[in-house]
N, C-alpha and C positions, 0 to 999 in steps of 0.2 A: 504494500500500500504506500502510496505517495505521502511523504512526511508533511508536505505543505497541505495536502487534502485533510490529513488528520488534524493538523493545527487549526485549520479553518473550522472543521467540524466541532472540535472541542470548544473553540471560541463561541460558536453559535449555541452549542449545548449549554454552556455556562450562562451566557447572556440570556438565553431563553428561560432558564430557571429563575433568574432575577426578574425578568419581565412578567412571567406568569403570576408570581406572587405580588409584585408591585401593582399590576393592573387589578388583581382581585381585591387588593386592600385599599384602593383609592376611595371607594364609595363609603365605607364606614366612617371615614374622616370627613368627606365632602358632605355627607348627609347633615352634618351640624349646620352648614351654611344653607342648605336647602330648606331646613325647617322654617326659616324666616321668609324665604323667597316664595315657597309654594304654599305656605300657610297650612302645612300638615304636621302632625305630631311626629316625633322621632320614631315611635312604633309603627305608624302608618308608612313612613318612608322606608323603614327597614324591610317591610314586607315586599317592597319593590325589588329587593335583591334576592329573594328566595328562589325564583326560577333559575337565575344564573348560578346560584350556589348548588342547586340540585343538579343542573347540567354539568357543572364543573366535576362532579363526582360520577354521575351515570354516563356521560358521554365519553368517559375514559375507556370504557369497554370497546365500543366500536372504533375509537381512535387507535387503540392498540392493535386491534385486529387488522385495520387498514395499513398501519405502519409495518406490520409483519408481511402482509400479502401484497401490498402495492409498492410503497417506497417510503422509507423513513425520511429521506432527504426532502421529498416532495411534501410529506405530511408536516415537516418542520417549516417549510415555506408557507404552507397553509396556516400553520399556527401563528407565525409572525404577521402575515398579511391579514388573516381573518381577525386576529386580536387588534391589530392596528385600525382596521376599518370599524370594528365594534367600538373601540375607544373613541374614535372620531364621531361615530354615530351617537354615542352616549353624550358626548360634549355638545352636539348640535340638537339634541332632543328638545322637543317642545312639550312639556308637561310630563306627568307621572307615567303615563302609558309608554311614551317614547323612551323615558329613562329605563323603565322595566325591560323593554325590548332590547335596548342597548346592553344592559347588564346581563340579560339572558345570552346574548351573542358573545359577550366577553367570557361567560362561563363555558359556553359551548366550545369556542375555539381554544380557550385556556386549558380545557380538558385534554387537549392533544399532548401537552408537554410531558407530563409524568410518564405515561406508558410508552410514548414514542421517543422523547428526548433522552430519557434515562437508558432505555435499551440501546439507542444510538450511541450514547456515551460508552456503555460497556463494550460495544463492538469495536470502538476506536481505542480504548484505553489499554496500555501495556500493563500498568500497575493499577488494577481496577479499584482496590480499596482506597488508595491515595486519591485517585481521580474522583471517586464518589464522595470522598471527604471534601475535596475542593468544590465539587458541585453543590454539596450541602451548604457550604459557606456562601456561594453565590445565591442560593435560594434564600438564605437568611438575610442577605443584603436586601433582597426584594421585599421580604417581610418587614424589615426595618425602614426601608426607604419609602414604601407605599404610603404610610401615614404622613411622613415628612414631606414628600412630594405633593400629596393631596392637599395638605394644610398650607404649604407654602404657596403653591400656585393659586389656590382658592383665595388666600389672603391678599395676594398682590394683583392677581389678574381675573379673579372670579372663578366660580366652580367649574365653568365650562373648560377653562384652560387646564384644569386638573386632569381632564380626560383627553383633551385635544393634543397636548404636548406629548404625553407618553404614547398616545395612539399614533401620532406621526412618527415617533422614534421607532415603534414596533413595525410600522408599515415600511419604513426605510430599511430596517434590518431585513425584513422579508424580501424586499426587492433586491438587496445586495446578495442574500443567500440564493435567491432564484438565479441571478446572473452567474454566480460561482458554480452552481449545480449545472446550469445550462452550458457553461463554458468548459466543464470538465475539471474545474479546480477543486470541487468537492464531489467525491465519488462514493458510491455505496461500499460500505465495509462488509467483508464476509462475516457470516455468523460464526 
């Protein structure tokens, strides 16, 4: 296997773990801003996230199946692009239903990472235990950064920016990965 391909794959695997957790943890922070703007209670607003949280779990099964049978590389492109578009759609949402749909899409596409990205990482790693440890650190960075990014962007630029900026970053990462896959710089690792 080409060492450059492995390095690129590991980069996108780690960044993907950060992004999946960051994107899923934006809303619990942003919801505090939405209480005032939408005139709904915290409890009512938290219900908007339930479909996305359910999909984040249950959509992992078909995502893992597709990653094994179709292509882990293409599923990771779908993860980044889909999550990016979902984040942007959430940031542009008009009203509670739009927010709920955007969050559901974030959960659906975010579900791809763990079954596909982790398996993809294991296929590329020489020292699997160490690489999984690093991947755990990158996931934890996403867990810690989600509320910070959500709160900071909401405070300075409004709640929409809290979804738009990370959504654009995820979309750009997906486009970059797609170009690398298409150009043969990231190739499928053997099982």
